[in-house]
VEXDREN-2710 file (C-alpha; in Angstrom, 1 decimal):
% VEXDREN-2710
k/r/px/py/pz
1/UNK/68.3/158.8/115.7
2/UNK/65.1/157.0/116.3
3/UNK/63.8/154.1/114.8
4/UNK/59.8/154.5/114.2
5/UNK/57.1/156.7/114.9
6/UNK/54.6/156.2/117.4
7/UNK/51.3/157.0/115.8
8/UNK/50.3/159.1/119.1
9/UNK/53.7/160.9/119.3
10/UNK/53.7/164.4/118.4
11/UNK/55.8/165.4/115.7
12/UNK/56.8/168.9/114.5
13/UNK/59.3/170.1/111.8
14/UNK/61.6/172.8/112.4
15/UNK/63.0/175.0/109.4
16/UNK/66.5/176.8/109.6
17/UNK/66.5/179.2/106.2
18/UNK/70.1/179.3/105.1
19/UNK/71.5/180.5/102.1
20/UNK/70.6/179.1/98.9
21/UNK/68.3/176.9/100.4
22/UNK/65.6/175.8/103.4
23/UNK/66.5/173.7/105.7
24/UNK/63.9/171.1/107.9
25/UNK/64.0/168.5/110.2
26/UNK/60.6/166.5/111.4
27/UNK/61.1/165.4/115.1
28/UNK/58.7/163.0/116.9
29/UNK/59.5/163.2/120.8
30/UNK/62.8/164.8/120.2
31/UNK/64.3/162.4/117.9
32/UNK/64.9/163.5/114.3
33/UNK/62.5/161.2/111.9
34/UNK/63.0/162.9/108.7
35/UNK/64.6/165.7/106.6
36/UNK/63.9/167.5/103.7
37/UNK/65.9/170.4/101.6
38/UNK/64.2/173.2/99.7
39/UNK/66.1/175.6/97.4
40/UNK/65.1/179.1/96.3
41/UNK/62.2/178.8/93.4
42/UNK/61.3/175.1/93.8
43/UNK/58.3/173.6/94.0
44/UNK/57.3/171.2/96.3
45/UNK/54.5/168.7/96.9
46/UNK/51.4/170.5/98.6
47/UNK/51.6/173.4/97.3
48/UNK/48.6/175.4/95.7
49/UNK/49.3/177.4/92.6
50/UNK/47.0/179.6/90.3
51/UNK/48.1/178.5/86.5
52/UNK/46.7/178.7/83.2
53/UNK/46.4/175.5/81.0
54/UNK/48.7/175.9/78.5
55/UNK/47.8/172.6/76.8
56/UNK/45.0/169.4/76.9
57/UNK/46.1/166.1/75.9
58/UNK/43.1/165.0/73.2
59/UNK/40.7/162.1/75.1
60/UNK/42.2/162.1/78.3
61/UNK/42.1/164.5/81.1
62/UNK/45.8/165.1/81.4
63/UNK/47.8/168.5/80.0
64/UNK/50.2/171.3/81.0
65/UNK/49.8/173.8/83.0
66/UNK/52.0/177.2/83.7
67/UNK/52.2/179.4/86.8
68/UNK/52.6/183.1/86.6
69/UNK/56.6/182.9/87.0
70/UNK/56.8/180.6/84.1
71/UNK/57.2/177.2/85.1
72/UNK/55.4/174.3/83.4
73/UNK/53.4/171.7/85.3
74/UNK/52.4/168.1/84.4
75/UNK/48.6/168.1/85.3
76/UNK/45.9/165.5/85.8
77/UNK/42.6/165.5/87.0
78/UNK/41.3/168.5/84.1
79/UNK/37.6/169.2/84.9
80/UNK/36.2/168.0/81.4
81/UNK/34.8/171.3/80.0
82/UNK/38.4/173.1/80.5
83/UNK/39.8/174.5/77.7
84/UNK/43.2/175.9/76.8
85/UNK/44.0/179.1/78.0
86/UNK/41.9/179.2/81.1
87/UNK/42.8/179.6/84.2
88/UNK/43.3/176.7/86.6
89/UNK/43.8/176.1/90.5
90/UNK/46.4/173.1/91.1
91/UNK/47.7/171.2/94.4
92/UNK/51.8/170.5/93.5
93/UNK/51.8/166.1/93.6
94/UNK/55.3/165.7/93.4
95/UNK/58.2/168.2/93.1
96/UNK/60.6/168.8/89.5
97/UNK/63.3/165.9/90.0
98/UNK/66.4/166.4/88.1
99/UNK/68.5/163.6/86.8
100/UNK/71.4/162.7/84.8
101/UNK/70.6/163.5/81.4
102/UNK/67.0/164.7/82.2
103/UNK/64.7/166.6/83.3
104/UNK/61.4/165.5/85.0
105/UNK/59.1/168.5/85.4
106/UNK/56.5/168.5/88.4
107/UNK/53.1/166.9/88.8
108/UNK/50.2/168.4/90.0
109/UNK/46.8/167.8/90.4
110/UNK/43.4/170.1/89.6
111/UNK/41.8/171.3/92.6
112/UNK/39.1/173.4/94.4
113/UNK/41.1/177.8/94.8
114/UNK/42.4/178.3/97.8
115/UNK/44.9/179.9/99.7
116/UNK/48.7/179.7/98.6
117/UNK/49.9/176.8/100.6
118/UNK/53.5/177.7/102.6
119/UNK/56.1/175.3/102.4
120/UNK/55.7/173.1/105.7
121/UNK/53.0/175.4/107.0
122/UNK/52.8/174.9/110.4
123/UNK/56.0/174.5/110.8
124/UNK/58.2/176.0/113.8
125/UNK/61.3/178.7/112.0
126/UNK/64.4/178.5/114.2
127/UNK/67.5/180.3/114.1
128/UNK/69.3/177.2/113.9
129/UNK/69.5/173.4/114.5
130/UNK/71.5/171.6/116.9
131/UNK/75.2/171.3/117.0
132/UNK/75.7/168.0/114.5
133/UNK/71.8/167.2/113.9
134/UNK/71.6/168.5/110.3
135/UNK/75.7/167.2/110.3
136/UNK/74.3/164.2/110.9
137/UNK/72.3/163.8/107.8
138/UNK/74.2/165.5/105.4
139/UNK/77.5/164.1/105.9
140/UNK/75.4/160.4/105.5
141/UNK/74.0/161.3/102.1
142/UNK/77.1/162.9/101.3
143/UNK/79.1/159.6/101.7
144/UNK/76.1/157.4/100.9
145/UNK/77.1/154.8/103.5
146/UNK/75.4/154.2/107.1
147/UNK/77.3/151.9/109.3
148/UNK/75.7/149.6/111.7
149/UNK/75.8/146.3/113.9
150/UNK/78.1/143.9/111.7
151/UNK/77.9/146.2/108.5
152/UNK/77.2/149.1/106.3
153/UNK/74.0/150.1/104.1
154/UNK/75.8/151.8/100.9
155/UNK/73.0/153.9/98.8
156/UNK/73.2/154.1/95.6
157/UNK/71.0/156.7/93.4
158/UNK/70.0/156.0/89.4
159/UNK/67.4/157.2/87.3
160/UNK/65.4/153.5/87.8
161/UNK/65.8/153.2/91.9
162/UNK/67.3/153.2/94.8
163/UNK/69.7/151.1/95.4
164/UNK/70.7/150.0/99.2
165/UNK/73.3/147.4/99.7
166/UNK/73.2/145.7/102.7
167/UNK/77.4/144.8/103.2
168/UNK/79.2/142.9/105.9
169/UNK/80.4/139.3/106.9
170/UNK/79.3/136.6/108.7
171/UNK/75.7/135.1/109.3
172/UNK/73.7/136.5/106.1
173/UNK/69.9/136.2/107.9
174/UNK/71.8/137.6/111.3
175/UNK/73.5/140.3/109.4
176/UNK/69.8/141.6/107.6
177/UNK/68.0/141.3/110.7
178/UNK/70.7/144.0/112.2
179/UNK/70.1/145.7/109.2
180/UNK/66.6/146.3/108.9
181/UNK/66.1/148.9/111.7
182/UNK/68.5/151.4/110.6
183/UNK/67.2/150.7/106.8
184/UNK/63.5/151.8/108.3
185/UNK/65.4/154.6/110.2
186/UNK/67.2/156.3/107.0
187/UNK/64.6/155.7/104.5
188/UNK/62.6/158.3/106.5
189/UNK/65.3/160.2/107.2
190/UNK/66.6/160.8/103.5
191/UNK/62.8/161.0/103.2
192/UNK/63.2/158.5/100.0
193/UNK/60.7/157.5/97.9
194/UNK/59.9/156.1/94.6
195/UNK/61.4/152.7/93.6
196/UNK/63.8/151.5/96.0
197/UNK/65.7/148.4/96.1
198/UNK/67.4/146.5/98.8
199/UNK/69.5/144.2/98.2
200/UNK/70.1/141.6/101.3
201/UNK/72.8/138.8/100.9
202/UNK/71.3/136.0/100.0
203/UNK/69.9/133.7/102.6
204/UNK/69.1/130.1/101.4
205/UNK/66.2/128.6/103.7
206/UNK/63.0/129.9/103.3
207/UNK/62.0/130.6/106.9
208/UNK/65.1/132.7/107.5
209/UNK/64.1/135.0/104.3
210/UNK/60.7/135.1/105.9
211/UNK/61.9/136.0/109.6
212/UNK/63.8/139.3/108.0
213/UNK/60.4/139.7/106.1
214/UNK/58.7/139.6/108.9
215/UNK/61.0/142.4/110.7
216/UNK/60.9/144.8/107.6
217/UNK/57.2/144.8/107.9
218/UNK/57.1/145.7/111.6
219/UNK/59.9/148.3/111.1
220/UNK/58.1/149.5/108.3
221/UNK/54.2/149.4/109.7
222/UNK/53.7/153.3/109.6
223/UNK/55.6/154.1/106.6
224/UNK/53.2/154.3/103.9
225/UNK/54.5/151.6/100.8
226/UNK/54.0/148.1/98.9
227/UNK/57.0/145.3/99.2
228/UNK/57.8/142.4/97.4
229/UNK/59.2/139.8/99.4
230/UNK/62.4/138.7/99.7
231/UNK/63.8/136.8/96.4
232/UNK/66.0/133.6/97.0
233/UNK/68.9/136.4/96.3
234/UNK/68.1/138.6/98.9
235/UNK/66.3/141.2/96.9
236/UNK/63.6/143.4/98.2
237/UNK/61.8/146.0/95.9
238/UNK/60.1/148.4/97.8
239/UNK/57.9/151.2/96.0
240/UNK/56.3/154.5/97.8
241/UNK/54.9/157.6/97.1
242/UNK/57.7/159.9/95.4
243/UNK/57.3/163.7/96.2
244/UNK/60.4/165.3/95.2
245/UNK/64.4/165.0/95.4
246/UNK/65.4/163.5/98.8
247/UNK/68.6/164.8/100.3
248/UNK/70.4/161.5/98.7
249/UNK/69.0/162.6/95.0
250/UNK/70.3/166.3/95.6
251/UNK/73.9/164.8/96.1
252/UNK/73.6/162.4/92.4
253/UNK/72.6/165.5/90.5
254/UNK/74.3/169.0/92.4
255/UNK/77.0/167.7/94.7
256/UNK/78.7/170.9/94.2
257/UNK/76.1/173.1/95.0
258/UNK/74.9/170.6/98.3
259/UNK/78.7/171.8/99.3
260/UNK/78.7/175.0/98.4
261/UNK/75.1/175.8/100.4
262/UNK/77.1/173.4/103.5
263/UNK/80.5/175.9/103.0
264/UNK/78.1/179.1/103.5
265/UNK/76.2/177.2/106.2
266/UNK/79.6/176.6/108.1
267/UNK/81.0/180.6/108.2
268/UNK/77.8/181.1/109.2
269/UNK/78.3/179.1/112.0
270/UNK/81.7/180.1/112.9
271/UNK/82.6/181.8/116.3
272/UNK/84.8/184.0/117.4
273/UNK/85.4/187.6/118.1
274/UNK/86.9/189.5/114.9
275/UNK/85.5/191.7/111.9
276/UNK/86.9/189.1/109.0
277/UNK/85.1/186.0/108.5
278/UNK/87.6/183.3/106.6
279/UNK/86.0/180.9/104.4
280/UNK/88.5/178.2/102.9
281/UNK/86.7/176.0/100.0
282/UNK/87.3/174.0/97.3
283/UNK/88.4/175.7/93.9
284/UNK/85.6/174.0/92.2
285/UNK/83.2/175.6/94.7
286/UNK/83.9/178.8/93.4
287/UNK/81.5/179.1/90.4
288/UNK/78.5/178.1/92.9
289/UNK/79.2/180.6/95.4
290/UNK/76.9/183.4/93.8
291/UNK/78.2/187.1/95.1
292/UNK/74.5/187.2/96.1
293/UNK/75.2/185.0/98.8
294/UNK/78.4/185.8/100.2
295/UNK/76.6/189.2/100.1
296/UNK/74.0/187.6/102.2
297/UNK/76.4/185.6/104.4
298/UNK/78.6/188.9/105.6
299/UNK/75.0/190.9/106.3
300/UNK/73.9/188.1/108.5
301/UNK/77.3/187.6/110.2
302/UNK/78.3/191.5/110.0
303/UNK/81.4/190.5/109.0
304/UNK/83.9/191.3/106.3
305/UNK/84.4/187.9/104.0
306/UNK/87.5/186.7/102.8
307/UNK/86.9/183.7/100.4
308/UNK/89.9/181.6/99.8
309/UNK/90.0/178.2/98.0
310/UNK/92.5/175.5/98.6
311/UNK/92.7/172.2/96.6
312/UNK/93.9/170.3/99.2
313/UNK/90.0/170.3/100.7
314/UNK/87.5/168.1/99.8
315/UNK/84.6/169.6/98.5
316/UNK/82.5/168.5/101.9
317/UNK/84.9/169.8/104.2
318/UNK/85.2/173.7/104.2
319/UNK/87.1/175.4/106.7
320/UNK/85.7/178.5/108.4
321/UNK/87.4/181.1/111.1
322/UNK/86.7/184.4/112.2
323/UNK/90.2/186.6/112.2
324/UNK/91.1/189.9/114.0
325/UNK/92.6/191.3/110.9
END
């Protein structure tokens, strides 16, 4: 994976439309930079919608709008003269986000009416990503761990922020400097936003902390954000624009759903000759594997799907194979 994105480098989004989700990878000069996941029916940042103003907060330019599909969004920058019940074109600024114990509605801003926007407009649709490309990001998000020379980055999602723990042994400054480019890579790869805290090892001398700050500044120079300097305990806080749930957030709030979709992808990619597709998964995935998804899998592969449940399998490690009978 590339560590940074040159400003003049050609970039492209490639989208793989799977069963139960659309997956996208951003590449720059052939190197993967970022990943996104969209589930059916979800709104996404940049999407233009025709809505109706449901309620308007007194004395403000904020309110709630409802789409034709019944989805409600928080909206700001309302026209001063608009009244409840009127039609309003909006642009989604942040997708809805699920958190433990609560649901944060999508946010939007009033805009001029225009052509509806497709997800990642201008992207390239592909039949499938090259082997290993999606799996690397998916498994890193599933474990929440990314190794680097001398240590490991441990990602944890909380309602307040995403925490990155720089774990390792040895000199704190050297370990931190080794971690910086890997942090920069995976902030982009996981499509992280909002409040992000990085817990570096404690570094005593101010000059050493300044060196890490300078390295972090260089590594994130082309990534829009605001950041504090490292304090005496090795902590750095980053704030960047949050547009929707990251790949990490998907695992924090719907791990079984992520694993069910991954199992279907593994089954769809199974190689071999024969009329039967055998998919073995952990029993916990049974409720998430919708009948219509299995029917779609059968249509896509041209095979009869046989589903087996094995408690010895991990949620994240399905098994798929083609059988002659």
